[in-house]
C-alpha positions as CSV (number, residue, x, y, z in Angstrom):
1,M,-65.4,35.4,-15.0
2,S,-62.1,37.1,-14.6
3,M,-59.2,35.3,-12.8
4,L,-57.1,37.0,-10.3
5,R,-53.4,36.9,-11.2
6,R,-50.5,37.3,-8.8
7,P,-48.7,40.5,-9.5
8,A,-45.5,40.0,-11.5
9,S,-43.5,41.8,-8.8
10,A,-44.6,39.2,-6.2
11,M,-43.7,36.3,-8.4
12,G,-40.3,37.8,-9.1
13,S,-39.7,38.4,-5.4
14,R,-40.5,34.7,-4.6
15,K,-38.1,33.6,-7.3
16,M,-35.3,35.8,-6.0
17,Q,-35.9,34.3,-2.5
18,N,-35.6,30.8,-3.8
19,D,-32.5,31.6,-5.8
20,D,-30.9,33.2,-2.7
21,S,-31.8,30.1,-0.6
22,N,-30.3,27.7,-3.2
23,A,-27.1,29.9,-3.5
24,Y,-26.8,29.9,0.4
25,D,-27.2,26.1,0.5
26,E,-24.5,25.7,-2.2
27,L,-22.1,28.0,-0.4
28,T,-22.7,26.1,2.8
29,I,-21.8,22.8,1.1
30,L,-18.8,24.4,-0.6
31,Q,-17.6,25.8,2.7
32,K,-17.8,22.4,4.4
33,L,-15.8,20.9,1.6
34,V,-13.1,23.5,2.0
35,D,-13.1,23.0,5.8
36,D,-12.7,19.3,5.3
37,I,-9.7,19.8,3.1
38,R,-8.1,22.4,5.4
39,T,-8.8,20.5,8.6
40,P,-9.4,16.8,7.8
41,K,-10.5,14.4,10.5
42,G,-9.2,11.2,9.0
43,T,-12.7,9.8,8.6
44,K,-14.4,8.4,5.5
45,A,-16.3,11.6,5.1
46,S,-13.3,13.9,6.0
47,P,-10.1,12.2,4.7
48,A,-6.7,13.8,4.7
49,R,-4.5,13.7,1.7
50,T,-1.7,11.9,3.6
51,C,-1.1,10.9,7.2
52,Q,1.5,13.7,7.4
53,D,-1.2,16.2,6.5
54,L,-3.6,14.7,9.0
55,H,-0.9,15.0,11.8
56,K,-0.3,18.6,11.0
57,V,-3.8,19.7,11.8
58,N,-4.4,17.0,14.5
59,P,-1.1,16.7,16.3
60,D,-2.7,14.8,19.2
61,L,-3.9,11.9,17.1
62,E,-2.2,8.6,17.9
63,D,-0.9,5.9,15.5
64,G,-3.7,3.9,14.0
65,E,-6.0,3.4,11.0
66,Y,-7.4,6.5,9.3
67,Y,-8.8,7.5,5.9
68,I,-6.9,9.3,3.3
69,D,-7.7,10.6,-0.3
70,P,-4.4,11.3,-2.1
71,N,-6.1,12.7,-5.2
72,L,-8.4,14.9,-3.2
73,G,-11.4,13.9,-5.4
74,T,-14.6,12.7,-4.0
75,S,-14.4,11.1,-0.5
76,R,-16.1,8.0,-2.0
77,D,-12.8,6.7,-3.1
78,A,-11.0,7.4,0.2
79,L,-9.1,4.5,1.6
80,K,-8.1,3.2,5.0
81,V,-4.4,3.2,5.8
82,K,-2.2,2.9,8.9
83,C,-0.7,6.2,10.0
84,K,2.5,6.4,12.0
85,M,2.1,9.9,13.4
86,S,5.6,10.3,14.9
87,T,7.2,9.8,11.5
88,G,4.4,11.1,9.3
89,E,4.3,7.8,7.3
90,T,1.3,6.7,5.3
91,C,1.3,2.9,5.3
92,V,-0.7,0.9,2.7
93,I,-2.0,-2.5,3.8
94,P,-1.3,-5.7,1.8
95,N,-4.3,-7.8,0.9
96,P,-3.7,-10.6,1.9
97,N,-0.7,-10.2,4.1
98,T,0.2,-13.9,4.4
99,I,0.9,-16.2,1.5
100,Q,1.5,-19.9,1.8
101,M,3.6,-21.9,-0.7
102,K,3.4,-25.7,-0.6
103,N,3.9,-28.7,-3.0
104,L,6.7,-26.6,-4.5
105,Q,8.4,-29.7,-6.1
106,E,5.6,-29.5,-8.7
107,E,6.4,-26.0,-9.7
108,G,9.8,-26.6,-11.3
109,L,13.4,-26.0,-10.2
110,G,15.4,-22.8,-9.6
111,H,14.0,-19.3,-9.3
112,T,10.3,-19.3,-10.0
113,W,8.0,-16.3,-9.7
114,F,5.1,-16.8,-7.4
115,S,2.7,-15.4,-10.0
116,D,3.7,-18.2,-12.4
117,M,2.9,-21.0,-9.9
118,S,-0.3,-23.0,-10.0
119,D,-2.1,-21.0,-7.3
120,G,0.1,-17.9,-7.6
121,H,-0.8,-14.3,-8.3
122,I,0.6,-10.8,-8.2
123,F,0.6,-9.3,-4.7
124,T,-2.3,-6.9,-4.1
125,Y,-2.9,-4.0,-1.7
126,K,-5.8,-2.1,-0.3
127,I,-5.4,0.8,-2.7
128,D,-6.3,1.3,-6.3
129,K,-3.7,2.1,-8.9
130,F,-4.8,5.7,-9.4
131,Q,-4.6,6.6,-5.7
132,L,-1.3,4.8,-5.4
133,N,0.2,6.9,-8.2
134,F,-0.7,10.1,-6.4
135,L,0.7,8.8,-3.1
136,Q,4.0,7.8,-4.8
137,L,4.3,11.2,-6.5
138,M,3.9,13.0,-3.2
139,S,6.4,10.8,-1.4
140,D,10.2,11.1,-1.0
141,V,10.8,7.7,0.6
142,A,9.1,4.3,0.5
143,T,9.8,1.4,2.8
144,Q,8.5,-2.2,2.9
145,Q,9.6,-5.3,4.9
146,I,8.9,-8.9,3.8
147,T,9.3,-11.9,6.2
148,Y,10.2,-15.2,4.6
149,N,9.4,-18.1,6.8
150,C,11.2,-21.2,5.5
151,H,11.1,-24.9,5.9
152,N,13.9,-26.7,4.0
153,S,14.3,-23.6,1.9
154,V,17.1,-21.0,1.5
155,A,16.0,-17.4,1.5
156,Y,19.3,-15.4,1.2
157,Y,22.7,-16.9,2.1
158,N,23.4,-20.5,1.2
159,S,25.8,-21.7,4.0
160,K,26.4,-25.0,2.2
161,N,28.3,-23.4,-0.6
162,S,28.9,-19.9,0.8
163,T,27.0,-18.1,-2.0
164,L,23.9,-16.0,-2.6
165,D,23.0,-18.1,-5.6
166,Q,19.6,-19.1,-4.1
167,A,18.7,-15.7,-2.7
168,I,15.2,-14.5,-3.5
169,K,14.3,-12.1,-6.3
170,L,11.7,-9.3,-5.9
171,L,9.6,-7.6,-8.5
172,T,8.8,-3.9,-7.9
173,S,5.8,-1.9,-8.9
174,D,7.8,-0.1,-11.6
175,E,8.8,-3.6,-13.0
176,N,12.4,-3.7,-11.8
177,I,13.9,-6.9,-10.4
178,L,15.7,-6.7,-7.1
179,T,18.4,-9.3,-6.3
180,A,20.9,-9.9,-3.5
181,D,24.0,-9.0,-5.5
182,S,22.7,-6.1,-7.8
183,K,23.9,-2.5,-7.7
184,P,22.6,-0.6,-4.7
185,S,19.6,0.9,-6.5
186,L,18.4,-2.6,-7.4
187,T,18.9,-4.6,-4.3
188,Y,17.3,-5.2,-1.0
189,K,18.6,-5.4,2.6
190,M,18.7,-8.5,4.7
191,L,17.9,-7.7,8.3
192,S,18.1,-11.2,9.8
193,D,18.6,-14.7,8.4
194,S,17.9,-18.1,9.9
195,C,17.2,-19.9,6.6
196,Q,20.9,-20.2,5.7
197,N,21.2,-24.0,5.6
198,G,17.7,-24.7,4.4
199,N,16.6,-25.4,8.0
200,V,16.3,-29.1,7.6
201,D,13.1,-30.3,9.3
202,E,12.5,-27.1,11.2
203,W,11.2,-23.6,10.4
204,G,13.4,-20.6,10.1
205,R,12.9,-16.9,9.3
206,T,14.6,-14.3,7.1
207,I,13.5,-10.6,7.1
208,F,14.1,-8.4,4.1
209,E,13.7,-4.6,3.8
210,V,13.4,-2.4,0.7
211,K,13.9,1.3,1.3
212,T,14.1,3.6,-1.6
213,S,14.0,7.3,-2.6
214,K,12.2,6.2,-5.7
215,A,8.7,5.9,-4.2
216,Q,7.2,4.5,-7.4
217,R,9.3,1.4,-6.8
218,L,7.0,0.1,-4.1
219,P,5.1,-1.9,-3.2
220,I,6.7,-5.3,-4.1
221,V,4.3,-7.2,-6.4
222,D,6.0,-10.6,-6.8
223,I,8.7,-12.8,-5.4
224,A,10.8,-15.6,-7.0
225,P,12.1,-18.1,-4.4
226,Y,14.6,-20.8,-5.3
227,L,12.8,-24.1,-5.6
228,S,14.5,-27.5,-5.1
229,E,13.4,-31.1,-5.6
230,D,12.8,-31.5,-1.9
231,P,9.1,-32.4,-1.4
232,T,9.1,-31.0,2.1
233,Q,10.1,-27.5,1.0
234,E,7.6,-24.9,2.3
235,I,7.5,-21.1,2.4
236,E,5.2,-18.7,4.2
237,L,5.5,-15.0,3.3
238,Q,4.3,-12.2,5.5
239,L,4.0,-9.0,3.4
240,G,4.6,-5.9,5.5
241,E,2.9,-2.6,5.1
242,V,4.2,-0.2,2.4
243,C,5.1,3.1,4.2
244,F,5.4,6.3,2.2
245,S,6.8,9.6,3.6
């Protein structure tokens, strides 16, 4: 019994149709990827490279949380940041943003890094190192504020001996140490200070700011407060967002 065979020309035509369909699907996907890069929406599926880029194509967006992807790779590694649309700043969120320090008399005397304390650690943020490197490279300025809530602890100026000898030290991402009396490129700014006399039996607050044209310097990853023998000494840190522009 002879078997009927489909003509070769028909089989070739069907294959060409399938190839054309696959090519069209691939072009559609590619076009969507290009559109998402050109006109990002700030969503997980359509992240912008920075908040400034997002604002350029969506000028009516308000300040808030959006997704960015500094390395413009797959959107799977996009991260949520806070965008300040009026200034174009991309602000990375600390995780956690509040750090408690108690029982400090057991940690030694003098300046002591938080990461060296019993329950201490390096400060972490909601961004991986790879994405952070891209964001730093694209930025001209980086800014971060740190609030130092003090109980029987000096944060900056020691009014008892009129010195800065007990002022905090800060460790930067590029492994520089910032102090109160260093040269301008290696110091921080004190915005307000109510911890001058150790605030005996009450809480005070000192706010610091680091603003630098070397974006790779931020975020701050560690702090060294001055520890005393006072068993009532307590510190609560509030880490501010790290804003790049």
